[in-house]
All heavy atoms as a GROMACS GRO file, in nm:
protein
  495
    1MET      N    1   0.300   0.739   0.079
    1MET     CA    2   0.158   0.717   0.072
    1MET      C    3   0.100   0.755   0.208
    1MET      O    4   0.144   0.705   0.311
    1MET     CB    5   0.130   0.569   0.041
    1MET     CG    6  -0.014   0.533   0.039
    1MET     SD    7  -0.048   0.356   0.010
    1MET     CE    8   0.048   0.318  -0.133
    2SER      N    9   0.003   0.844   0.206
    2SER     CA   10  -0.056   0.888   0.332
    2SER      C   11  -0.146   0.780   0.390
    2SER      O   12  -0.190   0.688   0.320
    2SER     CB   13  -0.137   1.016   0.310
    2SER     OG   14  -0.256   0.988   0.238
    3ASP      N   15  -0.172   0.793   0.519
    3ASP     CA   16  -0.261   0.697   0.586
    3ASP      C   17  -0.401   0.702   0.525
    3ASP      O   18  -0.468   0.599   0.513
    3ASP     CB   19  -0.267   0.725   0.735
    3ASP     CG   20  -0.138   0.690   0.807
    3ASP    OD1   21  -0.060   0.610   0.751
    3ASP    OD2   22  -0.116   0.740   0.918
    4THR      N   23  -0.445   0.822   0.487
    4THR     CA   24  -0.577   0.837   0.427
    4THR      C   25  -0.585   0.764   0.294
    4THR      O   26  -0.683   0.693   0.267
    4THR     CB   27  -0.609   0.986   0.406
    4THR    OG1   28  -0.596   1.054   0.530
    4THR    CG2   29  -0.748   1.006   0.352
    5THR      N   30  -0.483   0.777   0.212
    5THR     CA   31  -0.479   0.710   0.082
    5THR      C   32  -0.478   0.558   0.102
    5THR      O   33  -0.551   0.485   0.036
    5THR     CB   34  -0.356   0.754   0.002
    5THR    OG1   35  -0.360   0.894  -0.015
    5THR    CG2   36  -0.351   0.684  -0.133
    6ARG      N   37  -0.395   0.514   0.194
    6ARG     CA   38  -0.384   0.370   0.220
    6ARG      C   39  -0.518   0.316   0.271
    6ARG      O   40  -0.562   0.208   0.229
    6ARG     CB   41  -0.272   0.344   0.319
    6ARG     CG   42  -0.236   0.200   0.331
    6ARG     CD   43  -0.106   0.172   0.405
    6ARG     NE   44  -0.095   0.239   0.533
    6ARG     CZ   45   0.004   0.320   0.568
    6ARG    NH1   46   0.101   0.345   0.484
    6ARG    NH2   47   0.007   0.376   0.685
    7ALA      N   48  -0.584   0.390   0.358
    7ALA     CA   49  -0.714   0.346   0.411
    7ALA      C   50  -0.819   0.341   0.300
    7ALA      O   51  -0.902   0.249   0.297
    7ALA     CB   52  -0.759   0.438   0.523
    8ALA      N   53  -0.816   0.439   0.210
    8ALA     CA   54  -0.912   0.441   0.100
    8ALA      C   55  -0.891   0.323   0.006
    8ALA      O   56  -0.987   0.256  -0.036
    8ALA     CB   57  -0.903   0.572   0.024
    9ILE      N   58  -0.767   0.295  -0.027
    9ILE     CA   59  -0.736   0.181  -0.115
    9ILE      C   60  -0.779   0.051  -0.047
    9ILE      O   61  -0.839  -0.037  -0.110
    9ILE     CB   62  -0.586   0.177  -0.150
    9ILE    CG1   63  -0.551   0.296  -0.239
    9ILE    CG2   64  -0.549   0.046  -0.220
    9ILE    CD1   65  -0.402   0.315  -0.259
   10TYR      N   66  -0.752   0.040   0.081
   10TYR     CA   67  -0.789  -0.080   0.156
   10TYR      C   68  -0.941  -0.096   0.159
   10TYR      O   69  -0.993  -0.207   0.142
   10TYR     CB   70  -0.732  -0.073   0.297
   10TYR     CG   71  -0.760  -0.195   0.381
   10TYR    CD1   72  -0.690  -0.313   0.359
   10TYR    CD2   73  -0.857  -0.194   0.481
   10TYR    CE1   74  -0.714  -0.425   0.434
   10TYR    CE2   75  -0.882  -0.306   0.557
   10TYR     CZ   76  -0.811  -0.422   0.534
   10TYR     OH   77  -0.835  -0.533   0.608
   11ALA      N   78  -1.012   0.014   0.178
   11ALA     CA   79  -1.159   0.008   0.182
   11ALA      C   80  -1.215  -0.040   0.048
   11ALA      O   81  -1.309  -0.121   0.045
   11ALA     CB   82  -1.216   0.144   0.218
   12VAL      N   83  -1.160   0.009  -0.062
   12VAL     CA   84  -1.205  -0.036  -0.194
   12VAL      C   85  -1.173  -0.184  -0.212
   12VAL      O   86  -1.256  -0.261  -0.262
   12VAL     CB   87  -1.140   0.049  -0.306
   12VAL    CG1   88  -1.165  -0.012  -0.443
   12VAL    CG2   89  -1.191   0.192  -0.300
   13PHE      N   90  -1.056  -0.224  -0.170
   13PHE     CA   91  -1.016  -0.364  -0.180
   13PHE      C   92  -1.113  -0.454  -0.104
   13PHE      O   93  -1.159  -0.557  -0.155
   13PHE     CB   94  -0.872  -0.378  -0.127
   13PHE     CG   95  -0.812  -0.514  -0.145
   13PHE    CD1   96  -0.774  -0.558  -0.270
   13PHE    CD2   97  -0.794  -0.598  -0.037
   13PHE    CE1   98  -0.717  -0.683  -0.288
   13PHE    CE2   99  -0.738  -0.723  -0.053
   13PHE     CZ  100  -0.700  -0.766  -0.178
   14VAL      N  101  -1.146  -0.414   0.019
   14VAL     CA  102  -1.239  -0.493   0.101
   14VAL      C  103  -1.378  -0.495   0.039
   14VAL      O  104  -1.445  -0.598   0.038
   14VAL     CB  105  -1.242  -0.438   0.245
   14VAL    CG1  106  -1.353  -0.503   0.327
   14VAL    CG2  107  -1.107  -0.462   0.314
   15ALA      N  108  -1.421  -0.382  -0.016
   15ALA     CA  109  -1.553  -0.376  -0.080
   15ALA      C  110  -1.560  -0.469  -0.201
   15ALA      O  111  -1.660  -0.539  -0.221
   15ALA     CB  112  -1.584  -0.233  -0.121
   16VAL      N  113  -1.455  -0.472  -0.281
   16VAL     CA  114  -1.452  -0.561  -0.397
   16VAL      C  115  -1.455  -0.707  -0.351
   16VAL      O  116  -1.528  -0.789  -0.408
   16VAL     CB  117  -1.328  -0.533  -0.486
   16VAL    CG1  118  -1.308  -0.642  -0.589
   16VAL    CG2  119  -1.341  -0.397  -0.552
   17LEU      N  120  -1.379  -0.738  -0.248
   17LEU     CA  121  -1.382  -0.875  -0.195
   17LEU      C  122  -1.519  -0.912  -0.141
   17LEU      O  123  -1.566  -1.025  -0.159
   17LEU     CB  124  -1.276  -0.893  -0.088
   17LEU     CG  125  -1.134  -0.911  -0.139
   17LEU    CD1  126  -1.035  -0.909  -0.024
   17LEU    CD2  127  -1.121  -1.041  -0.216
   18ALA      N  128  -1.586  -0.817  -0.076
   18ALA     CA  129  -1.721  -0.844  -0.025
   18ALA      C  130  -1.817  -0.871  -0.141
   18ALA      O  131  -1.901  -0.961  -0.133
   18ALA     CB  132  -1.770  -0.727   0.059
   19LEU      N  133  -1.804  -0.794  -0.247
   19LEU     CA  134  -1.888  -0.814  -0.364
   19LEU      C  135  -1.862  -0.952  -0.426
   19LEU      O  136  -1.956  -1.026  -0.457
   19LEU     CB  137  -1.863  -0.704  -0.467
   19LEU     CG  138  -1.938  -0.715  -0.599
   19LEU    CD1  139  -2.088  -0.698  -0.575
   19LEU    CD2  140  -1.888  -0.612  -0.697
   20LEU      N  141  -1.736  -0.985  -0.443
   20LEU     CA  142  -1.701  -1.115  -0.500
   20LEU      C  143  -1.747  -1.230  -0.410
   20LEU      O  144  -1.795  -1.333  -0.459
   20LEU     CB  145  -1.550  -1.124  -0.523
   20LEU     CG  146  -1.493  -1.033  -0.632
   20LEU    CD1  147  -1.341  -1.042  -0.633
   20LEU    CD2  148  -1.550  -1.068  -0.768
   21SER      N  149  -1.735  -1.212  -0.280
   21SER     CA  150  -1.780  -1.314  -0.187
   21SER      C  151  -1.932  -1.329  -0.193
   21SER      O  152  -1.984  -1.441  -0.192
   21SER     CB  153  -1.736  -1.278  -0.045
   21SER     OG  154  -1.776  -1.376   0.046
   22GLY      N  155  -2.002  -1.217  -0.203
   22GLY     CA  156  -2.147  -1.221  -0.212
   22GLY      C  157  -2.196  -1.290  -0.338
   22GLY      O  158  -2.302  -1.352  -0.340
   23GLN      N  159  -2.118  -1.278  -0.444
   23GLN     CA  160  -2.154  -1.342  -0.570
   23GLN      C  161  -2.109  -1.488  -0.577
   23GLN      O  162  -2.136  -1.556  -0.676
   23GLN     CB  163  -2.092  -1.265  -0.688
   23GLN     CG  164  -2.144  -1.124  -0.703
   23GLN     CD  165  -2.292  -1.122  -0.739
   23GLN    OE1  166  -2.337  -1.201  -0.820
   23GLN    NE2  167  -2.366  -1.032  -0.677
   24GLY      N  168  -2.037  -1.533  -0.476
   24GLY     CA  169  -1.992  -1.672  -0.473
   24GLY      C  170  -1.860  -1.696  -0.545
   24GLY      O  171  -1.821  -1.811  -0.566
   25TRP      N  172  -1.791  -1.591  -0.583
   25TRP     CA  173  -1.665  -1.607  -0.655
   25TRP      C  174  -1.550  -1.646  -0.562
   25TRP      O  175  -1.454  -1.711  -0.604
   25TRP     CB  176  -1.629  -1.479  -0.728
   25TRP     CG  177  -1.714  -1.454  -0.848
   25TRP    CD1  178  -1.839  -1.398  -0.850
   25TRP    CD2  179  -1.685  -1.488  -0.983
   25TRP    NE1  180  -1.887  -1.394  -0.977
   25TRP    CE2  181  -1.794  -1.449  -1.062
   25TRP    CE3  182  -1.577  -1.547  -1.046
   25TRP    CZ2  183  -1.799  -1.467  -1.199
   25TRP    CZ3  184  -1.580  -1.565  -1.183
   25TRP    CH2  185  -1.690  -1.526  -1.258
   26VAL      N  186  -1.556  -1.601  -0.436
   26VAL     CA  187  -1.455  -1.638  -0.338
   26VAL      C  188  -1.526  -1.681  -0.209
   26VAL      O  189  -1.635  -1.634  -0.179
   26VAL     CB  190  -1.356  -1.523  -0.307
   26VAL    CG1  191  -1.272  -1.489  -0.427
   26VAL    CG2  192  -1.427  -1.400  -0.255
   27THR      N  193  -1.461  -1.769  -0.135
   27THR     CA  194  -1.516  -1.812  -0.007
   27THR      C  195  -1.477  -1.712   0.101
   27THR      O  196  -1.390  -1.626   0.079
   27THR     CB  197  -1.463  -1.951   0.031
   27THR    OG1  198  -1.321  -1.941   0.051
   27THR    CG2  199  -1.494  -2.055  -0.075
   28ALA      N  200  -1.536  -1.726   0.217
   28ALA     CA  201  -1.503  -1.638   0.329
   28ALA      C  202  -1.356  -1.653   0.369
   28ALA      O  203  -1.289  -1.555   0.400
   28ALA     CB  204  -1.594  -1.667   0.447
   29GLU      N  205  -1.307  -1.775   0.366
   29GLU     CA  206  -1.166  -1.800   0.401
   29GLU      C  207  -1.072  -1.734   0.301
   29GLU      O  208  -0.971  -1.674   0.338
   29GLU     CB  209  -1.138  -1.951   0.408
   29GLU     CG  210  -1.208  -2.023   0.522
   29GLU     CD  211  -1.352  -2.057   0.488
   29GLU    OE1  212  -1.388  -2.061   0.368
   29GLU    OE2  213  -1.430  -2.080   0.582
   30GLU      N  214  -1.106  -1.746   0.173
   30GLU     CA  215  -1.024  -1.681   0.070
   30GLU      C  216  -1.029  -1.530   0.085
   30GLU      O  217  -0.927  -1.463   0.073
   30GLU     CB  218  -1.072  -1.721  -0.069
   30GLU     CG  219  -1.045  -1.864  -0.107
   30GLU     CD  220  -1.112  -1.904  -0.237
   30GLU    OE1  221  -1.219  -1.850  -0.270
   30GLU    OE2  222  -1.055  -1.990  -0.306
   31SER      N  223  -1.146  -1.477   0.111
   31SER     CA  224  -1.162  -1.334   0.128
   31SER      C  225  -1.078  -1.284   0.244
   31SER      O  226  -1.011  -1.180   0.233
   31SER     CB  227  -1.310  -1.300   0.151
   31SER     OG  228  -1.327  -1.161   0.164
   32GLU      N  229  -1.078  -1.358   0.353
   32GLU     CA  230  -0.996  -1.322   0.470
   32GLU      C  231  -0.847  -1.324   0.435
   32GLU      O  232  -0.773  -1.233   0.473
   32GLU     CB  233  -1.026  -1.417   0.585
   32GLU     CG  234  -0.957  -1.381   0.714
   32GLU     CD  235  -0.994  -1.474   0.827
   32GLU    OE1  236  -1.110  -1.519   0.832
   32GLU    OE2  237  -0.906  -1.503   0.910
   33ALA      N  238  -0.806  -1.425   0.364
   33ALA     CA  239  -0.665  -1.436   0.325
   33ALA      C  240  -0.625  -1.324   0.230
   33ALA      O  241  -0.518  -1.264   0.244
   33ALA     CB  242  -0.638  -1.571   0.260
   34TYR      N  243  -0.712  -1.295   0.133
   34TYR     CA  244  -0.683  -1.186   0.039
   34TYR      C  245  -0.679  -1.051   0.110
   34TYR      O  246  -0.599  -0.964   0.076
   34TYR     CB  247  -0.787  -1.182  -0.073
   34TYR     CG  248  -0.780  -1.298  -0.170
   34TYR    CD1  249  -0.895  -1.353  -0.222
   34TYR    CD2  250  -0.658  -1.352  -0.209
   34TYR    CE1  251  -0.890  -1.459  -0.312
   34TYR    CE2  252  -0.651  -1.458  -0.298
   34TYR     CZ  253  -0.768  -1.511  -0.348
   34TYR     OH  254  -0.762  -1.616  -0.436
   35THR      N  255  -0.767  -1.033   0.208
   35THR     CA  256  -0.768  -0.908   0.284
   35THR      C  257  -0.637  -0.891   0.361
   35THR      O  258  -0.578  -0.783   0.360
   35THR     CB  259  -0.888  -0.905   0.381
   35THR    OG1  260  -1.008  -0.916   0.306
   35THR    CG2  261  -0.891  -0.777   0.459
   36ALA      N  262  -0.592  -0.996   0.425
   36ALA     CA  263  -0.465  -0.991   0.498
   36ALA      C  264  -0.349  -0.964   0.403
   36ALA      O  265  -0.261  -0.880   0.432
   36ALA     CB  266  -0.442  -1.120   0.574
   37ALA      N  267  -0.349  -1.031   0.289
   37ALA     CA  268  -0.242  -1.010   0.191
   37ALA      C  269  -0.246  -0.868   0.135
   37ALA      O  270  -0.141  -0.805   0.115
   37ALA     CB  271  -0.255  -1.111   0.077
   38GLY      N  272  -0.366  -0.815   0.113
   38GLY     CA  273  -0.380  -0.679   0.064
   38GLY      C  274  -0.326  -0.578   0.164
   38GLY      O  275  -0.258  -0.481   0.127
   39ALA      N  276  -0.354  -0.599   0.292
   39ALA     CA  277  -0.305  -0.509   0.396
   39ALA      C  278  -0.152  -0.512   0.401
   39ALA      O  279  -0.087  -0.408   0.413
   39ALA     CB  280  -0.364  -0.547   0.531
   40GLN      N  281  -0.095  -0.632   0.392
   40GLN     CA  282   0.051  -0.643   0.394
   40GLN      C  283   0.113  -0.579   0.271
   40GLN      O  284   0.218  -0.514   0.280
   40GLN     CB  285   0.092  -0.790   0.402
   40GLN     CG  286   0.060  -0.853   0.536
   40GLN     CD  287   0.093  -1.002   0.538
   40GLN    OE1  288   0.124  -1.062   0.436
   40GLN    NE2  289   0.083  -1.062   0.655
   41THR      N  290   0.050  -0.594   0.157
   41THR     CA  291   0.100  -0.534   0.033
   41THR      C  292   0.098  -0.382   0.042
   41THR      O  293   0.193  -0.315   0.003
   41THR     CB  294   0.018  -0.582  -0.088
   41THR    OG1  295   0.028  -0.725  -0.094
   41THR    CG2  296   0.068  -0.521  -0.217
   42LEU      N  297  -0.012  -0.327   0.094
   42LEU     CA  298  -0.020  -0.182   0.110
   42LEU      C  299   0.086  -0.131   0.207
   42LEU      O  300   0.147  -0.026   0.184
   42LEU     CB  301  -0.160  -0.142   0.157
   42LEU     CG  302  -0.267  -0.142   0.051
   42LEU    CD1  303  -0.404  -0.120   0.114
   42LEU    CD2  304  -0.240  -0.034  -0.054
   43ALA      N  305   0.107  -0.202   0.316
   43ALA     CA  306   0.209  -0.162   0.412
   43ALA      C  307   0.348  -0.166   0.348
   43ALA      O  308   0.429  -0.074   0.368
   43ALA     CB  309   0.204  -0.251   0.535
   44ALA      N  310   0.375  -0.269   0.271
   44ALA     CA  311   0.505  -0.280   0.203
   44ALA      C  312   0.522  -0.169   0.100
   44ALA      O  313   0.631  -0.110   0.088
   44ALA     CB  314   0.518  -0.416   0.135
   45ALA      N  315   0.416  -0.137   0.027
   45ALA     CA  316   0.424  -0.029  -0.072
   45ALA      C  317   0.449   0.105  -0.004
   45ALA      O  318   0.529   0.186  -0.051
   45ALA     CB  319   0.295  -0.023  -0.153
   46ALA      N  320   0.382   0.129   0.108
   46ALA     CA  321   0.403   0.254   0.181
   46ALA      C  322   0.547   0.262   0.233
   46ALA      O  323   0.610   0.368   0.226
   46ALA     CB  324   0.305   0.264   0.297
   47PHE      N  325   0.598   0.151   0.284
   47PHE     CA  326   0.736   0.147   0.333
   47PHE      C  327   0.835   0.175   0.220
   47PHE      O  328   0.929   0.253   0.235
   47PHE     CB  329   0.764   0.010   0.396
   47PHE     CG  330   0.903  -0.003   0.451
   47PHE    CD1  331   0.936   0.051   0.573
   47PHE    CD2  332   1.001  -0.071   0.379
   47PHE    CE1  333   1.065   0.040   0.623
   47PHE    CE2  334   1.128  -0.084   0.428
   47PHE     CZ  335   1.161  -0.028   0.552
   48LEU      N  336   0.813   0.112   0.106
   48LEU     CA  337   0.901   0.132  -0.009
   48LEU      C  338   0.896   0.276  -0.058
   48LEU      O  339   1.000   0.336  -0.088
   48LEU     CB  340   0.862   0.036  -0.122
   48LEU     CG  341   0.945   0.044  -0.250
   48LEU    CD1  342   1.092   0.013  -0.220
   48LEU    CD2  343   0.891  -0.053  -0.353
   49MET      N  344   0.777   0.334  -0.064
   49MET     CA  345   0.764   0.473  -0.109
   49MET      C  346   0.834   0.568  -0.012
   49MET      O  347   0.898   0.664  -0.053
   49MET     CB  348   0.617   0.510  -0.125
   49MET     CG  349   0.552   0.438  -0.242
   49MET     SD  350   0.375   0.464  -0.250
   49MET     CE  351   0.367   0.632  -0.307
   50ALA      N  352   0.825   0.540   0.118
   50ALA     CA  353   0.894   0.622   0.217
   50ALA      C  354   1.045   0.610   0.203
   50ALA      O  355   1.118   0.709   0.214
   50ALA     CB  356   0.850   0.583   0.358
   51ALA      N  357   1.092   0.489   0.175
   51ALA     CA  358   1.236   0.467   0.157
   51ALA      C  359   1.287   0.542   0.034
   51ALA      O  360   1.394   0.604   0.037
   51ALA     CB  361   1.266   0.318   0.145
   52VAL      N  362   1.212   0.538  -0.075
   52VAL     CA  363   1.251   0.609  -0.196
   52VAL      C  364   1.254   0.759  -0.172
   52VAL      O  365   1.346   0.829  -0.214
   52VAL     CB  366   1.158   0.573  -0.314
   52VAL    CG1  367   1.179   0.665  -0.433
   52VAL    CG2  368   1.179   0.429  -0.355
   53LYS      N  369   1.154   0.810  -0.101
   53LYS     CA  370   1.148   0.953  -0.069
   53LYS      C  371   1.270   0.994   0.013
   53LYS      O  372   1.333   1.096  -0.015
   53LYS     CB  373   1.019   0.983   0.007
   53LYS     CG  374   1.003   1.129   0.042
   53LYS     CD  375   0.871   1.152   0.114
   53LYS     CE  376   0.856   1.298   0.153
   53LYS     NZ  377   0.731   1.321   0.226
   54THR      N  378   1.304   0.912   0.113
   54THR     CA  379   1.422   0.940   0.196
   54THR      C  380   1.549   0.938   0.112
   54THR      O  381   1.635   1.025   0.125
   54THR     CB  382   1.432   0.839   0.311
   54THR    OG1  383   1.313   0.847   0.389
   54THR    CG2  384   1.553   0.865   0.398
   55TRP      N  385   1.558   0.839   0.024
   55TRP     CA  386   1.677   0.828  -0.061
   55TRP      C  387   1.691   0.951  -0.151
   55TRP      O  388   1.800   1.006  -0.167
   55TRP     CB  389   1.665   0.701  -0.145
   55TRP     CG  390   1.779   0.680  -0.240
   55TRP    CD1  391   1.906   0.642  -0.210
   55TRP    CD2  392   1.775   0.699  -0.381
   55TRP    NE1  393   1.982   0.634  -0.324
   55TRP    CE2  394   1.904   0.670  -0.431
   55TRP    CE3  395   1.675   0.738  -0.469
   55TRP    CZ2  396   1.934   0.679  -0.564
   55TRP    CZ3  397   1.707   0.745  -0.604
   55TRP    CH2  398   1.834   0.717  -0.650
   56LYS      N  399   1.580   0.996  -0.209
   56LYS     CA  400   1.584   1.114  -0.295
   56LYS      C  401   1.621   1.239  -0.216
   56LYS      O  402   1.697   1.323  -0.265
   56LYS     CB  403   1.448   1.134  -0.364
   56LYS     CG  404   1.422   1.036  -0.475
   56LYS     CD  405   1.288   1.064  -0.542
   56LYS     CE  406   1.262   0.971  -0.657
   56LYS     NZ  407   1.134   1.000  -0.723
   57GLN      N  408   1.569   1.251  -0.094
   57GLN     CA  409   1.602   1.366  -0.012
   57GLN      C  410   1.749   1.367   0.025
   57GLN      O  411   1.814   1.472   0.022
   57GLN     CB  412   1.516   1.368   0.115
   57GLN     CG  413   1.372   1.402   0.091
   57GLN     CD  414   1.286   1.385   0.214
   57GLN    OE1  415   1.324   1.318   0.311
   57GLN    NE2  416   1.168   1.445   0.211
   58ARG      N  417   1.803   1.252   0.056
   58ARG     CA  418   1.945   1.244   0.089
   58ARG      C  419   2.032   1.274  -0.032
   58ARG      O  420   2.135   1.339  -0.021
   58ARG     CB  421   1.979   1.105   0.144
   58ARG     CG  422   1.927   1.084   0.282
   58ARG     CD  423   1.966   0.950   0.337
   58ARG     NE  424   1.910   0.931   0.471
   58ARG     CZ  425   1.914   0.817   0.535
   58ARG    NH1  426   1.970   0.710   0.480
   58ARG    NH2  427   1.861   0.807   0.655
   59ALA      N  428   1.989   1.227  -0.150
   59ALA     CA  429   2.065   1.255  -0.271
   59ALA      C  430   2.061   1.405  -0.301
   59ALA      O  431   2.163   1.464  -0.341
   59ALA     CB  432   2.008   1.177  -0.388
   60ALA      N  433   1.946   1.469  -0.283
   60ALA     CA  434   1.935   1.612  -0.307
   60ALA      C  435   2.020   1.690  -0.207
   60ALA      O  436   2.086   1.789  -0.243
   60ALA     CB  437   1.791   1.656  -0.299
   61LYS      N  438   2.021   1.647  -0.083
   61LYS     CA  439   2.102   1.713   0.019
   61LYS      C  440   2.250   1.697  -0.011
   61LYS      O  441   2.329   1.789   0.002
   61LYS     CB  442   2.070   1.655   0.157
   61LYS     CG  443   2.140   1.725   0.271
   61LYS     CD  444   2.095   1.667   0.404
   61LYS     CE  445   2.166   1.737   0.518
   61LYS     NZ  446   2.128   1.680   0.648
   62LYS      N  447   2.290   1.579  -0.059
   62LYS     CA  448   2.429   1.553  -0.094
   62LYS      C  449   2.471   1.642  -0.209
   62LYS      O  450   2.578   1.700  -0.209
   62LYS     CB  451   2.448   1.406  -0.131
   62LYS     CG  452   2.589   1.367  -0.162
   62LYS     CD  453   2.599   1.220  -0.194
   62LYS     CE  454   2.741   1.182  -0.232
   62LYS     NZ  455   2.752   1.041  -0.267
   63ASP      N  456   2.384   1.656  -0.311
   63ASP     CA  457   2.414   1.743  -0.425
   63ASP      C  458   2.426   1.888  -0.382
   63ASP      O  459   2.512   1.962  -0.430
   63ASP     CB  460   2.305   1.732  -0.533
   63ASP     CG  461   2.311   1.598  -0.606
   63ASP    OD1  462   2.415   1.529  -0.596
   63ASP    OD2  463   2.210   1.563  -0.670
   64THR      N  464   2.343   1.931  -0.291
   64THR     CA  465   2.347   2.069  -0.242
   64THR      C  466   2.474   2.093  -0.163
   64THR      O  467   2.538   2.197  -0.179
   64THR     CB  468   2.224   2.097  -0.151
   64THR    OG1  469   2.106   2.071  -0.225
   64THR    CG2  470   2.224   2.240  -0.102
   65ASN      N  471   2.513   1.996  -0.082
   65ASN     CA  472   2.634   2.012  -0.001
   65ASN      C  473   2.762   2.005  -0.084
   65ASN      O  474   2.861   2.065  -0.050
   65ASN     CB  475   2.639   1.905   0.109
   65ASN     CG  476   2.535   1.930   0.215
   65ASN    OD1  477   2.485   2.040   0.232
   65ASN    ND2  478   2.500   1.825   0.289
   66SER      N  479   2.760   1.932  -0.194
   66SER     CA  480   2.882   1.918  -0.276
   66SER      C  481   2.897   2.033  -0.373
   66SER      O  482   3.001   2.046  -0.438
   66SER     CB  483   2.880   1.785  -0.351
   66SER     OG  484   2.775   1.785  -0.446
   67GLY      N  485   2.791   2.113  -0.390
   67GLY     CA  486   2.801   2.228  -0.478
   67GLY      C  487   2.778   2.196  -0.624
   67GLY      O  488   2.811   2.277  -0.710
   68THR      N  489   2.722   2.081  -0.657
   68THR     CA  490   2.696   2.046  -0.797
   68THR      C  491   2.556   2.079  -0.835
   68THR      O  492   2.467   2.092  -0.761
   68THR     CB  493   2.721   1.896  -0.823
   68THR    OG1  494   2.642   1.819  -0.735
   68THR    CG2  495   2.865   1.863  -0.808
   0.00000   0.00000   0.00000
């Protein structure tokens, strides 16, 4: 996941929380907590996607080196 994609998703997430907070659905404290959790979730997703990409690249390199 690129930094641009992650930033765009985060911006939408924050905008939705601002809208919900403005409507009284969530408090400022809840919004802050959800924002922090959203940032951590995006970071974890990016890390996982990078790990999967690395794993696939290593598997492809292994297949190429073994001649299969």
